[in-house]
C-alpha positions as CSV (number, residue, x, y, z in Angstrom):
1,X,-120.9,-42.7,232.5
2,X,-124.6,-42.8,231.6
3,X,-127.2,-40.2,232.4
4,X,-128.4,-42.1,235.5
5,X,-125.0,-42.4,237.0
6,X,-124.4,-46.1,236.3
7,X,-121.5,-47.0,234.1
8,X,-121.3,-50.1,231.9
9,X,-118.3,-51.2,233.9
10,X,-120.2,-51.1,237.2
11,X,-123.1,-52.9,235.6
12,X,-121.0,-55.7,234.3
13,X,-119.2,-56.1,237.6
14,X,-122.5,-56.3,239.4
15,X,-123.8,-59.0,237.1
16,X,-120.5,-61.0,237.5
17,X,-120.6,-60.7,241.2
18,X,-124.0,-62.3,241.4
19,X,-123.3,-65.1,239.0
20,X,-120.0,-66.7,240.0
21,X,-118.3,-68.2,243.1
22,X,-115.8,-65.7,244.6
23,X,-112.6,-66.5,246.4
24,X,-114.3,-65.7,249.7
25,X,-116.9,-68.4,249.1
26,X,-119.9,-66.2,248.2
27,X,-122.0,-68.0,245.7
28,X,-125.1,-67.3,243.6
29,X,-128.4,-68.3,245.3
30,X,-128.9,-70.7,242.4
31,X,-125.6,-72.5,242.6
32,X,-124.9,-75.7,244.5
33,X,-121.6,-77.3,245.5
34,X,-121.4,-81.1,244.7
35,X,-118.8,-83.2,246.5
36,X,-118.4,-87.0,246.6
37,X,-121.3,-87.8,244.2
38,X,-122.4,-87.3,240.6
39,X,-125.6,-85.3,240.1
40,X,-127.2,-87.8,237.8
41,X,-128.0,-91.5,237.5
42,X,-126.2,-93.5,234.8
43,X,-128.3,-94.5,231.9
44,X,-131.2,-92.2,232.6
45,X,-130.4,-89.3,230.3
46,X,-133.3,-89.5,227.8
47,X,-133.4,-93.3,228.0
48,X,-136.1,-94.8,225.7
49,X,-139.3,-96.0,227.4
50,X,-140.3,-99.5,226.2
51,X,-143.7,-99.8,224.7
52,X,-145.9,-102.1,226.6
53,X,-148.2,-104.5,224.6
54,X,-151.9,-104.1,224.8
55,X,-154.9,-102.5,223.0
56,X,-154.6,-99.4,220.9
57,X,-154.1,-96.3,223.1
58,X,-155.0,-93.6,220.5
59,X,-156.8,-95.1,217.6
60,X,-160.5,-95.8,217.7
61,X,-161.6,-99.1,216.1
62,X,-162.5,-97.3,212.8
63,X,-159.1,-95.4,212.8
64,X,-157.2,-98.6,213.5
65,X,-158.9,-100.4,210.6
66,X,-157.9,-97.6,208.3
67,X,-154.2,-97.6,209.5
68,X,-153.9,-101.3,209.3
69,X,-155.2,-101.4,205.8
70,X,-153.2,-98.4,204.6
71,X,-149.8,-99.5,205.9
72,X,-150.5,-103.0,204.4
73,X,-150.6,-101.3,201.0
74,X,-147.6,-99.1,201.6
75,X,-145.4,-102.0,202.7
76,X,-147.2,-105.2,201.7
77,X,-146.1,-108.7,202.8
78,X,-144.3,-110.8,200.1
79,X,-141.9,-113.6,199.8
80,X,-139.1,-111.5,201.2
81,X,-140.7,-110.9,204.5
82,X,-143.7,-109.5,206.5
83,X,-145.4,-106.3,205.6
84,X,-145.9,-103.2,207.7
85,X,-149.1,-104.6,209.3
86,X,-147.5,-107.9,210.3
87,X,-144.4,-106.0,211.6
88,X,-146.6,-104.0,214.1
89,X,-146.4,-100.6,212.4
90,X,-150.0,-99.7,213.3
91,X,-149.2,-100.3,216.9
92,X,-146.0,-98.3,216.6
93,X,-147.9,-95.3,215.1
94,X,-150.6,-95.6,217.8
95,X,-148.2,-95.3,220.6
96,X,-146.3,-92.4,219.0
97,X,-149.6,-90.5,218.5
98,X,-150.7,-91.2,222.1
99,X,-147.5,-89.6,223.4
100,X,-145.3,-86.5,223.1
101,X,-144.9,-86.9,219.3
102,X,-148.6,-86.9,218.7
103,X,-149.0,-83.7,220.8
104,X,-146.1,-82.1,218.8
105,X,-144.3,-81.3,222.0
106,X,-141.0,-80.9,220.2
107,X,-142.3,-79.1,217.2
108,X,-142.8,-75.3,216.6
109,X,-146.5,-75.0,216.2
110,X,-147.0,-71.2,216.3
111,X,-147.5,-68.7,213.4
112,X,-146.9,-67.0,211.1
113,X,-148.8,-69.4,208.8
114,X,-147.3,-68.7,205.4
115,X,-147.3,-71.6,203.1
116,X,-143.9,-73.4,203.5
117,X,-141.8,-75.2,200.9
118,X,-141.5,-79.0,200.7
119,X,-138.0,-78.8,202.0
120,X,-139.1,-77.2,205.3
121,X,-140.6,-80.3,206.8
122,X,-143.8,-80.5,208.7
123,X,-145.9,-77.4,208.1
124,X,-149.4,-78.3,209.3
125,X,-151.2,-76.3,211.9
126,X,-152.5,-79.6,213.3
127,X,-150.5,-81.8,215.6
128,X,-149.7,-85.2,214.2
129,X,-152.4,-86.8,216.3
130,X,-155.1,-84.3,215.2
131,X,-153.9,-84.6,211.6
132,X,-154.4,-88.4,211.7
133,X,-157.8,-88.1,213.3
134,X,-159.0,-85.4,210.9
135,X,-157.7,-87.0,207.7
136,X,-158.8,-90.5,208.4
137,X,-162.4,-89.4,209.0
138,X,-162.3,-87.3,205.8
139,X,-160.9,-90.2,203.8
140,X,-163.5,-92.6,205.1
141,X,-166.3,-90.1,204.4
142,X,-165.0,-89.7,200.8
143,X,-164.8,-93.5,200.3
144,X,-168.4,-94.0,201.6
145,X,-169.7,-91.2,199.4
146,X,-168.0,-92.2,196.1
147,X,-167.0,-95.9,196.4
148,X,-170.1,-97.9,197.2
149,X,-170.7,-96.8,200.8
150,X,-167.6,-98.6,201.9
151,X,-164.9,-97.3,204.3
152,X,-161.3,-97.4,203.2
153,X,-160.6,-100.6,205.1
154,X,-163.5,-102.3,203.3
155,X,-162.2,-101.5,199.8
156,X,-160.3,-103.9,197.6
157,X,-156.5,-103.5,197.2
158,X,-156.8,-101.7,193.8
159,X,-159.2,-99.1,195.1
160,X,-157.1,-98.6,198.3
161,X,-154.0,-98.0,196.1
162,X,-156.0,-95.5,194.0
163,X,-157.1,-93.6,197.1
164,X,-153.6,-93.5,198.5
165,X,-152.2,-92.4,195.2
166,X,-154.7,-89.5,194.9
167,X,-153.8,-88.5,198.5
168,X,-150.1,-88.3,197.6
169,X,-150.7,-86.4,194.3
170,X,-153.1,-83.9,195.9
171,X,-156.1,-85.1,193.8
172,X,-158.2,-86.0,196.8
173,X,-159.4,-82.9,198.7
174,X,-159.9,-83.6,202.4
175,X,-162.2,-81.6,204.7
176,X,-159.9,-80.0,207.4
177,X,-156.6,-81.5,206.3
178,X,-154.2,-81.6,203.3
179,X,-154.0,-84.9,201.6
180,X,-150.3,-84.8,200.5
181,X,-149.3,-83.7,204.0
182,X,-151.1,-86.6,205.6
183,X,-149.8,-89.1,203.1
184,X,-146.3,-88.0,203.6
185,X,-146.7,-88.3,207.4
186,X,-148.3,-91.7,207.1
187,X,-145.5,-92.9,204.8
188,X,-142.8,-91.6,207.1
189,X,-144.4,-93.1,210.2
190,X,-144.8,-96.5,208.5
191,X,-141.2,-96.5,207.5
192,X,-140.1,-95.6,211.0
193,X,-142.2,-98.3,212.5
194,X,-140.9,-100.9,210.1
195,X,-137.2,-100.2,210.7
196,X,-137.2,-98.8,214.3
197,X,-136.0,-100.8,217.3
198,X,-138.7,-103.2,218.5
199,X,-138.5,-101.4,221.8
200,X,-141.0,-98.9,220.3
201,X,-143.6,-101.4,219.2
202,X,-142.8,-102.0,215.5
203,X,-140.3,-104.2,213.6
204,X,-141.7,-107.3,215.3
205,X,-139.1,-109.9,215.9
206,X,-136.6,-107.6,214.2
207,X,-138.0,-109.0,210.9
208,X,-137.0,-105.8,208.9
209,X,-133.5,-105.9,210.2
210,X,-133.1,-109.6,209.3
211,X,-134.4,-109.0,205.8
212,X,-131.8,-106.3,205.1
213,X,-129.0,-107.8,207.2
214,X,-128.8,-104.9,209.7
215,X,-126.9,-105.9,212.9
216,X,-129.0,-103.6,215.1
217,X,-127.5,-102.7,218.5
218,X,-124.8,-105.3,218.5
219,X,-121.9,-104.0,220.5
220,X,-119.1,-104.7,218.0
221,X,-119.3,-105.6,214.3
222,X,-116.0,-104.1,213.2
223,X,-114.8,-107.4,211.7
224,X,-117.5,-107.2,209.1
225,X,-117.2,-103.5,208.1
226,X,-114.8,-104.0,205.2
227,X,-116.5,-107.1,203.8
228,X,-118.5,-105.4,201.1
229,X,-121.0,-107.4,199.1
230,X,-121.1,-110.2,201.7
231,X,-124.1,-111.0,203.8
232,X,-123.9,-110.2,207.5
233,X,-123.9,-113.7,209.1
234,X,-125.0,-112.9,212.7
235,X,-128.6,-112.3,213.9
236,X,-129.5,-108.7,214.8
237,X,-129.6,-107.5,218.4
238,X,-132.2,-105.0,219.7
239,X,-131.6,-102.4,222.4
240,X,-133.0,-104.8,225.0
241,X,-131.0,-107.7,223.7
242,X,-132.2,-110.9,222.2
243,X,-135.0,-113.2,223.5
244,X,-132.7,-116.3,223.1
245,X,-130.0,-114.9,225.2
246,X,-129.8,-116.2,228.8
247,X,-128.1,-114.6,231.8
248,X,-125.0,-116.6,232.8
249,X,-124.5,-117.2,236.5
250,X,-121.3,-116.9,238.4
């Protein structure tokens, strides 16, 4: 018995009585009895939202020019397939930054602000959207000041590669942002856009999947799992299906 006359046993019994359904039918004010129905709709649990085509939603024209040029150097087009720009990676990144990802809605963005290790993931105080906006401006300002008054997008491939390399190595100091942090995020987002389902705006025509022989969201490819070293013979399938599929009537 505690000093105020309430025992732990009485306290626990009181909590239990207010939280469960009793044999006499007394329920918590927050409970609801469900009969003859399911309390959710099938296929709506965190279902992906298709990206609609259109102009950039987040990037300004200057920012879009930077991203288009940068991703084209990270994954350039060659004889094997399209590069990141042709595959729609800038559009993918734009839509991500314009949404919940850009606002860091699922990231912990509070202090303390001790310097983290590389293994601890994203450590910037800036949301991804703000990091892009801040870093791109700082990079273009640097290029105009030291590379013939040209923005990054106006530079030749060799100069663009040098700027990106200096960002990655931390040799290029940015005003308001960390170069290596931004480069790592840009690289990650470019890779995501290149290999993600086309539903999200990148990997146009499933070109990246075709290049590496990835089956995509095909419902069953067990017959090919054990055939190591053999090229997968079927075309990939996206979450929304294939454009050349038709609905069969009857």
